[in-house]
C-alpha positions as CSV (number, residue, x, y, z in Angstrom):
1,T,92.5,160.3,153.5
2,N,89.5,162.5,154.1
3,V,87.4,159.8,155.7
4,Q,84.1,161.0,157.2
5,A,83.2,160.7,160.9
6,A,80.7,158.0,160.1
7,D,83.6,155.9,158.8
8,A,85.7,156.3,161.9
9,S,85.2,152.6,162.8
10,E,86.9,151.7,159.5
11,Y,90.5,152.3,160.7
12,G,93.0,152.7,157.9
13,V,90.5,153.5,155.2
14,I,91.9,155.6,152.3
15,R,89.5,157.7,150.3
16,Q,90.7,158.6,146.8
17,T,88.7,161.6,145.5
18,T,89.1,163.1,142.0
19,S,88.7,166.7,141.1
20,A,85.6,167.7,139.2
21,A,87.3,167.5,135.8
22,I,86.9,165.0,132.9
23,A,89.6,162.3,133.2
24,A,90.7,163.6,136.6
25,A,92.4,160.8,138.6
26,R,93.8,159.9,142.0
27,I,96.2,157.1,142.3
28,S,98.1,155.7,145.3
29,T,100.8,153.0,145.0
30,L,103.4,151.5,147.4
31,G,106.8,152.2,145.9
32,N,107.7,153.8,142.6
33,S,109.3,152.8,139.3
34,G,112.8,152.9,140.9
35,N,111.7,151.0,144.0
36,T,109.4,148.2,142.9
37,P,108.1,145.9,145.7
38,F,107.3,143.0,143.3
39,Y,109.2,141.7,140.3
40,G,106.6,139.9,138.3
41,P,103.3,138.7,139.7
42,P,103.4,135.8,142.1
43,A,104.8,132.7,140.5
44,A,102.5,130.0,139.2
45,G,101.5,127.6,141.9
46,S,102.7,129.9,144.7
47,D,99.2,130.0,146.2
48,A,99.8,133.8,146.9
49,W,96.6,135.6,148.0
50,S,95.5,139.3,147.7
51,V,92.5,140.6,149.5
52,V,91.0,144.1,149.2
53,R,88.0,145.8,150.7
54,L,86.4,148.4,148.4
55,R,83.4,150.7,147.8
56,L,82.6,153.6,145.6
57,F,81.7,156.7,147.6
58,G,78.9,158.8,146.2
59,A,78.3,158.7,142.4
60,L,78.4,155.3,140.8
61,T,78.5,156.2,137.1
62,D,81.2,157.5,134.7
63,V,84.0,156.1,136.8
64,T,86.9,153.7,136.5
65,A,88.1,152.4,139.9
66,W,90.8,149.7,140.5
67,A,92.8,148.0,143.1
68,G,95.7,145.5,142.6
69,L,99.2,145.1,141.2
70,V,100.0,147.6,138.4
71,E,103.1,147.7,136.3
72,S,105.6,150.1,137.9
73,N,106.5,151.8,134.6
74,A,102.8,152.6,134.1
75,A,101.8,153.3,137.7
76,A,100.4,156.7,136.8
77,K,98.1,155.1,134.2
78,I,94.8,153.5,135.3
79,P,94.3,150.1,133.8
80,D,91.2,151.2,132.0
81,G,88.6,149.0,130.6
82,A,89.0,150.4,127.1
83,G,92.6,149.3,126.8
84,L,93.8,152.8,125.9
85,N,97.1,152.4,127.7
86,T,99.7,149.8,128.3
87,A,99.3,149.3,132.1
88,S,99.8,145.6,132.8
89,F,97.6,144.7,135.8
90,L,96.4,142.0,138.1
91,G,93.4,142.8,140.4
92,F,90.0,144.3,140.4
93,R,88.3,147.0,138.4
94,A,84.9,148.7,138.0
95,Y,84.5,150.4,134.6
96,N,81.2,152.1,134.9
97,T,80.3,154.3,131.9
98,G,76.8,155.9,131.8
99,V,75.4,153.3,134.2
100,A,76.5,151.5,137.4
101,G,78.1,148.1,136.9
102,N,79.9,145.3,138.7
103,W,83.4,144.6,140.0
104,F,85.6,142.5,137.7
105,G,88.6,140.4,138.2
106,V,91.3,141.5,135.6
107,C,94.4,139.9,134.2
108,R,96.0,142.4,131.8
109,S,99.2,142.2,129.7
110,G,99.8,145.6,128.1
111,T,96.6,146.6,126.3
112,V,95.2,143.0,126.1
113,E,93.2,141.7,129.0
114,T,90.8,139.0,130.2
115,T,88.1,140.0,132.7
116,L,85.8,138.0,134.9
117,N,82.5,139.5,136.1
118,L,82.5,138.9,139.9
119,G,78.7,139.4,140.1
120,V,79.1,142.1,142.8
121,A,77.8,145.6,142.3
122,A,80.3,148.4,142.2
123,N,78.3,150.7,144.5
124,T,78.5,152.3,148.0
125,A,78.3,149.0,149.8
126,W,81.6,147.5,151.1
127,V,82.8,144.5,149.3
128,K,85.7,142.2,150.0
129,L,87.4,140.7,146.9
130,A,90.3,138.3,146.7
131,W,92.5,136.6,144.1
132,R,94.8,133.6,144.5
133,R,97.6,132.6,142.2
134,T,97.1,129.0,141.1
135,A,99.3,126.6,139.0
136,T,97.4,127.6,135.8
137,G,96.2,131.2,136.3
138,V,94.5,133.5,138.8
139,A,91.4,132.4,140.8
140,F,89.0,135.1,141.9
141,Y,86.8,135.2,144.9
142,V,84.2,137.3,146.7
143,V,84.7,137.1,150.5
144,A,81.4,136.5,152.2
145,V,80.3,137.5,155.7
146,G,82.5,135.6,158.2
147,G,85.5,135.8,155.9
148,V,84.7,132.8,153.8
149,P,86.1,133.2,150.2
150,V,83.5,132.1,147.6
151,Y,85.1,131.0,144.3
152,V,83.9,132.9,141.2
153,G,86.2,131.6,138.5
154,E,89.7,131.5,137.1
155,I,91.5,133.5,134.4
156,T,94.3,131.7,132.6
157,T,95.0,134.1,129.7
158,N,96.7,137.5,129.5
159,L,98.5,137.1,132.8
160,P,100.8,140.1,133.5
161,S,104.4,139.6,132.4
162,A,106.8,138.0,134.8
163,T,109.6,140.3,133.6
164,L,108.1,143.6,134.8
165,G,108.1,145.3,138.2
166,Y,104.7,145.7,139.9
167,L,103.3,148.0,142.6
168,P,100.3,147.4,144.8
169,G,97.9,150.3,144.4
170,I,94.4,151.7,144.1
171,G,93.0,154.4,141.8
172,I,90.0,156.1,140.5
173,R,89.3,158.3,137.4
174,S,86.2,160.4,136.6
175,G,84.7,160.0,133.2
176,I,82.8,163.4,133.4
177,A,83.4,166.8,134.9
178,S,82.3,165.7,138.4
179,A,84.3,164.3,141.3
180,R,84.3,160.5,142.0
181,A,85.6,158.8,145.1
182,L,86.8,155.3,146.1
183,D,87.3,154.0,149.6
């Protein structure tokens, strides 16, 4: 939590900073594989909400950043955009390769996922993103100034398995030999 003085008004901000190595990562989760806070994602129709406030700090390219519910057995694996691992996931991800990109809503079951472009740049500006469990899937929102959630769309496929444990968490991975950071 090496938050700078200029961010002092952002009480409770966590900064995840990687080392300057290819594929270096920083991951924080609540709980562990033996102490899973959630068994399955929220039930269909539960109207459960999740809201996060995110920004990349510094460099915007060659980075994978995420926040959401990640499968507890794969908590040390970032749910990457390339589907290279089996981390089931529900939440938000920026998968910026050689160029900067946007935040995406993600529903992932193993290596198979469905994404929804939220139309918000994954850059150094703060963004507040939300998802809500519906009767048929997961609805994604961008929370506008004043706290009003603006509906972007719904994902109804590749929802994470209800038979797995999940941990709330955030993480970031560098795609090149240079540090990357997420607040």
